[in-house]
Steps between C-alpha positions, in 0.01 A plus 500: 500500500430843350783747499465834675321744275324230296123518427339196664148382408365206693735203509532447122626815329817688581609783269818702557456867576619727217846655542368837385152651524290484185317809375157541656179661377336578827300787352376303197161666473381637168394863500174578677232707324538876528184522707213288629145621514225374727725242669604691812318268741643190331853642512464546874353150536786337313761699689346366820532140384866561416567621855669265751158399641342419161447163330785325328315467165251739338325449168359801310242358260265651247378535145759516219608864460365614836837639610642229726861546386482878520368484856750243632798667335401830655471339843826307461690820407351683798594217734855500365535876550386457859794265554275210600682239289875540546548145379368584154186567294484233228276478195400218265249523213344152489293566183258240627237560233728504196503144360812570295729627771368412847782505753541162664601447863861410424546812284330714764713382791813538287416860420432580865820334612690708249344812645613379844859476374537124428728451201410265217793270577380473860148394407414143601426283198156386620180694570485365856854615556429848371186531715703389803768760429233765444340429836834482675603839367170653616540335842851642535380851418217463751757413772687818409183708525498562123140466388433408135196586287430281196250631246376219274295660225232331286489156657274260314469236769601423854768255388698791351535678833446259790862372497617866507339567840777628732589264785497779760223733614732796458482485119203579273375349177263730305323330209279635223263273313181504303392202705423512869761229579315348794584142598569285809853549622555828319521760783417813307289804581284595202452860388241541219556794268202661333471754219540871577235754574397721208677802654825305555480352149458844344792631707719216375438587134540871569832451682631282220416761235651784705813301577562450129391852398477733801310761293237257369175701541258211459472372859413846633281590205294180478457351850160353422631317195790373710246350742311336210826350375573362847153341516535344153832352616321346795756691716747222424860633529629302200226641276561850638873485428427385146260794463763732638753377244251533213405855599861602560592362158239733341510825698253668264222246564228651725382281785127517425519335154732235643248432775230461237713243318546300822123514564447247218525163670548324169840660441608594851751218546660588168534862606661396828808366322832677446753379246849590622653417162659170608214284378376437853179702549434599859136495608234346717402231250853364498504498883165320520603247238785375724257438786238339279751264344570345843135429586374141514230429245213519751616840635554632145142407411371655823679824416342505154148413621519759778464772235156366403366691798518867395469654846792649698502193723335161514361295789634147535155357426504659159857390431381146576209553264738607225744217561273205587404230252590701192721335244525174695634647823433278801194589702715519815639836386157653548517417872592809709793338680663376182421828327662701777811284479523576127447872553758509778745328267444765235520774762846378604620604154383856558266492199185519713432594862227453756384844610431543779666190636244240607214662307478235229524778238788475255641783293725516194706808419363687199808445285518130593133478399576643155786253454293205626209604278728474195588146609133419569408605148761266355393207717125574511386177337713261705422686823125515447522875544173598331306236691646646819369846410156357430499334842578836657217668312257230605598487867519875549168539321336252734646672808387841373144372449501354854636818657266724307198299607587575864565867435165525322327340796400187307759237586537206263481177702704319235811687617426507873784266587766734356332836552273467806427869562556860393806542728673208330403641160651839584817342641550294185434794272732723700777247459434417136390840370811566294486152353130541413566831327798357312306195385218726375754693292656175376159372388446822305846474344430141391160594357308290755231764539247280681760424763597866524135603528446250779799623697387863453145421611577289806770726642296822485323457836833442674668799338213727603496354850867586537471842331729391216310704245799572277568130461134442420525776238813349349339159459180647354699714256699195391182302446341782298810525279507127433129475424529800268788326322286198419189706420280384791305822551270374773785362713699819439210711630470286811871550566470877441207508743720327761774750421268797548412388855865430587598845376228660706606314811867583446432875515420560132126521538443743213706288265316186610161665452599632156618155389178330617294768323699441183439125518125548548467759226711322240307172531134588560392154381730323744389194692239628754682327787823682413307825462331463839830418667663794323232741621548403864875531465453838333294600806784390728759694299287815495446463872876494561541795267244697707244516218223386727193592294644334189595198712141466620365513143733220390414289806124536443538408134706197600235396752231517235700292256582232759130485589411444133759223480355336812835490679387582850842461663666743258203734547559479876865597458393793283257619768787485748703725268213745479473497880867591530448785254201627699718504812759711317213735400399514867158361406521252782141381520507414127829321565339289772214413265743402221705281731186330635390423143846361427486279808168344395624422148833358615326278756296353217816436300667321789809723530542551877846656463368780278197533728734557795665791314160649429400471867820680598436774243144547631639538850724783380198680350297449821786652701487809283128527581578492871339157540800376694353193666375367165839577342682315778267203458560488123874515545496227762297276274733563205794431726357165612440397138853586394641318805310193389667531158839546677558799276772686687490830315121524486490425871748783556295738283185408692670566834611835363147597397369378834754719675379802302139431603592447862697821492203685353290362786758641748596150611870586479643211696306243297605688186866474603465126560341448158758725334785302653347179359474671160861611507624155604285344224646730240844411622425127468374565149808707414283801411750758618325819395171391656682402817674835510172691486343274763799553732466881473128480580573260788750747638245779485245287684756404765584869539135572574526234772809683634720199422768710335782250525313235303372772266860602424596136435211462252600819318866395486398171336290695248798727418716200420229346284444818301875525448506139384227552239648833383208720604636833627147645537403224738831527683446872552156436645625220726795702628274794583279271706807345658619846603184561703525165680866560579421849626229369732740230622744769608749415223527857379820483298385188320172677428688793341701259287176328389355834390815578306495162328128538433573827319775335294273212401216733397744710303623188320137423412452850363255600777639839584206617713524200731881530503476862607254414779730226633791748490293753692412244764868406527586866558218558747601195700854638512370833627302316769803301615700821522225685688395203716137598440356158441132584534502776235697297253287193557183691416654632176632164399175315555283758322716480190553129534133408521419692182792393288649172613268296717185606316644534152667173428512384143141429390441147390289609206202320360708207391408235249177318592541144611 
């Protein structure tokens, strides 16, 4: 029978209560960081889970060095200051990833019992006895209303912490781990911690420097360099604190040169190491090594092979391609279900993540990638690393050819099963664009110029379709540099010709034209096919530069050369270019004739997709001649052809041209219906700027139909789109049109605000005349509201509005011929 005051555990262990209380360590927390940056929402979330209604166990998991300990210590200190845990706030560092000094369960429970006031001589001799006493002490405190918080830092596995779960819902166990720690019977809520934003990362380094030296001028003097440093650190708190220590240790080192040093991926991990003089360097490589050392062989190999894909993320199908049947690996690993299980296993360690969840796309932090790439280089032969890269090149190349064939209107039946139509092609390219660009650069870096050339060629149509002219220019410039390096003049000139057109399309028309002229002049004896292609591209660049007469000369010369070569399809495309130039010259009958000639030639060549573009262009010229019915008919025919191809963006463009022709024929309601279809098509094709313009025009057409509420909604959507693409000119135009619709809807104050915001947007775009007009309209509307003279103000508003906003939207320009 236990004596009064004894501790009783079950029916087996009875330990006498101590005569005197042992010292306790009920505030055993290490010091929290001086400040947290970018974690405010997570602090609030964790405080909520520590409340009386929260879960008993919470695991904060994430990449090594992501700041788990800093976050949980901050939260634990705040909870203690609030008086939430009168029974004690305990701390144990489990060192779960250090193979030399991992804290075992018996040691952990002994430490926690000591913090609870249990003396060494009162400790039961067995682990079971100590766990029983630990739970009993927590239960007793719960009965007294004394809640306890236990912070178990750096757990390596569930077995380290599961026996420490408090027996009562009043207490809380807060765990940090690199692993997710998910298992049956482990009742934990999981909180995943990601890297910081660039702004928060820069603030962390700045605060560290100023805390050490309050007069340090570098953060205020070099904010851009500070942002670059944050990006090179991958916004990982461990890397940022190492950087802060390095910079604080050398107060005379400017930030910009240090950022340039970090930009070199080959030495970045070395730079992100700080030697504190005790022979234990602190840095990200050391942190990653502890995680890597615990990986099973199959996950270690997966981590290494993951780096064979150079893109920012990798779809599960390509991970399977990298991992399957290389180096004797079982074929089963190439199956999606098995592959996902492997990826999920690696993700539990924090070294990769699926983003967004459920997407099948897996991402590795930049610094982890550098570390894993070092490992991959050492294990390349045994992993089959180079064969994996070749598989990627082959498969991506095949997909690019299949997608390009659809975008060019000549689908390749050999790939129909995987790329059945243009929509599928665009979806795949949208998803894989970064990977395609990265693989093109990798091929150039490895000297595989044929592969690089293929990637550059087959991705061009997509990049132009999406308006990604700068990316097209970057690829062409890279190709030109590599071909110049190996002395392939002909291939270099082809790449420079591609570059000239990309430059022209990206807003550098004069530069593009000058480059194409230089290519043609410096190699007069060039291959006639390259020369003919260059002439037509020169015509396009001159057209975009507004040099219309010179553009026509180049186009006519290109037509003649294609005719001599007997390439009737290319001649047809050149005639189409000339027709577009004639439209820009307002020589519309000649434009119609040129487009008709192009249509005949393209029909002979069997390119219905290009023929559809020509038919649409001819309709535009007919509209300018006032031949509205013929224009509408041409646009409807082009629309039907593109619908057959299931080409979303070309369908949208055809609806847009049809709407213009219906509008010109005063068929406003039909025009609005077509315009809405165009805007929705652009939206489906993720062509935001085109959608924005279509929404503004739709709003103007709805306003003519007196449907001002829907007109305002269309203009509001356009405003958001122009903001999203960073086009203040377009936003100013859209907000001016919005103001009129709001005004007519009786929403006067909102209309005034729209005029004011229109003026601000125009001013940001450097369009002072338009900004001043919008300001004037804002003021006049205010005068009207004060005077209550609606009719007079309305007349003034609409006179100005028709001339400047509704009738003077941004011109579309001649554009590049299809």
